N, C-alpha and C positions, 0 to 999 in steps of 0.2 A: 245432028245440028246441035243439040244439046249437048252433046258432049265434046264435040270439037270449041260450040263457045267457052265451054267449062276449060277447057286447056286452053284457049288462051287468053280466061282469066285469070290465072292460075298464074302462066306465062307471065301475063301484064303485072299481078303483084309481086312477083320470084323480080325482077327486072326495077320495079318502084321504092322497092325497101331499101337498098342501099342509098337509092337516093334521098329518102324519105329520112334515113340517119344519120345522110351528111348532113342534111337541112337541118335537121337540132341539132345535131354536133356545134354546126357555125351558131344557130341563135345560142345553146346554151354557153358559148365561150364567149358571143357580146354581154350576154349575163353578166358571169361568171368572171372574167377580165380573161387575158391571156397566159396573166401566172399560173393563174389557178390552172386553169381550161384551155392550153392552145389552140388555135384554129386551124380546119384543114391545111389550110396551105402553111402555116407555119413547119407542121410535119412533113408535107411533101419536099419542102426547102431540104429540111436535115434529113430525109430520104435520098435523095437526090445528092445532097452534099457526101452522106455516105457510099452512094455507089461512087460517086466523080473519085471521090478520093482515095475507094476501093476499101476503106476499114468495114465496112458493112459486107461485101464480096467476103472478105477473109474469117470475120469469126461465122458469116451463114454454112459458107465453106467447112467448117468445123463441126458444125453442128450438126449439117445432114450427114457427114460421113460418121459421125457417132450413130444417128439414128438408122442410117444405113447396118452399120455391123451388130447394132443393138438387135432389130428388128429381125436380121436374119437370124442370128441366133434363134429369140425367140419364135420364129418361124418352125424351125428345125427342132426345138425339142418342144415345143408346143404340138406339132402336127404330130410327131413321132409315139413320144407320150399320151396324147389324147386319143389317135388311134389303136395304141396299145390297150389302155384302160377301156375304152368302149368296146374291146371287140372279149375281151377275158374279161368277166364279172369278179373274180375272186380277188384281185388286185385293185379292182375300180372299188370294193367294197370298203375295204383297207385302207388305203389311200385316201380316197373321195373325201372325208369329211377334213382331215388333216388341210388339203387343197385348200377345199371350203373355208378352212380356219384362216390358213395364210393369205389368201389374195382378201379376207375379209381385215386383216392390218395395216391400219396407215402407214401405208411404204415409206412417207418421208420420216417417220419418225427412226426407220433403219438404215438411213444413211451413212451414217456416225461407224456405223460397221462396214459399210461396204468401202466408207474411206480408210476406215483400218489395215483389211483385208487388202487393196487395191491401191494404195497410194495417190498422190494426187496423179494427175495427169487424164488422160484418154480412159485406160481402162476399169477406173472406178464409173466413169460413168456410164459407157456400153455395159458394164455389167450392171449398174442401177436400170438404167432406161430396159434392159431384157429383165429385169425381174419384174416390171410395172404391165411389158407386154408381154409375156410367157402365158400367163393366167387364162384371159379369157379366151388367146387361141387354144391352149389345153381343155378348157370347161365347156366349151360349144363345141371344140370338135370330137368330146369323147360323147356330150351329150349327141349328139348328130349319129355318130358311131352307133353307138348302142340302143338308139330308137330303130336301127333299121330291121325293117320286117325279119325275120331268120327267113321266110319262105326264100328271100332273096338267095341266100347264101345257101340253102339246102338244093335250091336250083341250079346255083354255079358248080355243088360237089356233085350232083348227078350227074353233070354235063362233063364230067372229069376235066373241069381247068383246075390249073394247078392256083397256086395261095397268091401267086403276082398275078396272075390272069382274073383272080375271082376281087381282088382289088382294083385293077387297073377297070376292068368292065363294069364291076357291076357295083363295090362298095364307094368308090370314087365320085361317079354320078351322081349316085345320088343322096352324096352329102353335102356336092360342088357348093350349092348354096351358102348353105351355113359354115361351111369353111371360109368361104372367102368374106363373109358377115364379122366374122372371128377377127381372121387378119385384119381387117378395116378396124374396127373397134382396137387390136392387138396394139396397130402402128399410131392410133392415137396416145394408148398410154404409153407407149415407146417414146417417143416425143416427148411427153409429159415428164416425164423420166428423165432425159436425158436433158432439158431444161430449166428442169429442179436439182439435179445434180452441180452442171454450170453454175446458176446461181448460190452457191452452198460453200464451191470450192473449185473454182475455176480462174484462168485470165483469159479465155478466150473461148466463142460462142456466144449465140442471142442471149444466152441468161448471165453469164458475165454483164454482158452490155446493158442487160437490166438492172442487175444490181447496182452498177455504175452511175448508170442515171438516177436512179433512185437514190442515190448518195450523194446526186452532185442537185440535187431537185431539178434536174434538166427534162423534163416535161414532155416538151419536143422529142428530145431521143428514145422516152418511155414510149412515145405513142409511135412512132416510126419502125421500134422494132415487133411491136407490139401487131403491127400492121404487117410486117414481115411475118411474124408465127401467123399469123392470119391466113396469110395468102399458102404459105407449105399447109397446111391444114386442108384449107378448102381444095388444092390442087388433088391432094393425096386423094381423101376424100370422095370427091367428084369421080378419080378413076377409079375406086376399088364399087362405088355406087354404077358406073358404066359397064364396069365389070361385069358384075351381080345379074343387072339386067340383062345383057347378052346370053349371061347364063340361062335366065330363067326362060327366058326368049327361044331360044333352041332347047330347051327341054319341051316345052308348049308346044314346037312344029317335031316334036318326036313323038309325041304324045298322040298327033291329031292324024300324026300317019297311021300310026296302031289301029 
């Protein structure tokens, strides 16, 4: 009974928070003035105009395409290198300090290098987004694999499983929750890298709209674009959370049957 009440309170709180923020936004808009902080109504009007006229959809499609390509590349490289380093201690000990040091670099300072190498266009944004997203996927995958108990691998070898079977039946199920967490973080940073790239040097994408809006002091447009960015992030994170919850639930069921 207590747990059900607690769940109801938590759900009610989650539903109430957006309305509370919306109310505070409207109050601060009245206090500061609509020129400084446009009201939610103004922002919705700009958002609807962008959808109606099509310019918002066009820029959104560009950002989503660049994010998708960068995330796919980051996933392939991050998972591949992460599994390799997790299963092999010598290359891991050699490369891990370099990987962690590179991950700690403020990546925005490196964008001129990406711009020089890939020029203006889609490739520079995809590469910059990939550079943001690949490290969390790689690091979390590596850590998940290297902490896998060796007895699991020994049992697989004693059953004369092939390397692919060991990976499919033992390694992958054991590290799957950590992989999904890494993919979720990797997507967020990939999306961030793409938007930053569009803000610096682009004539398309949501990042370009943010820069154009700030140069024109068009606060309603800036807030409308920020709302779209927030919506994309919420949908993506919710999808990963649902997937992660399902994987953990299936694991608990499997452990319960044992």
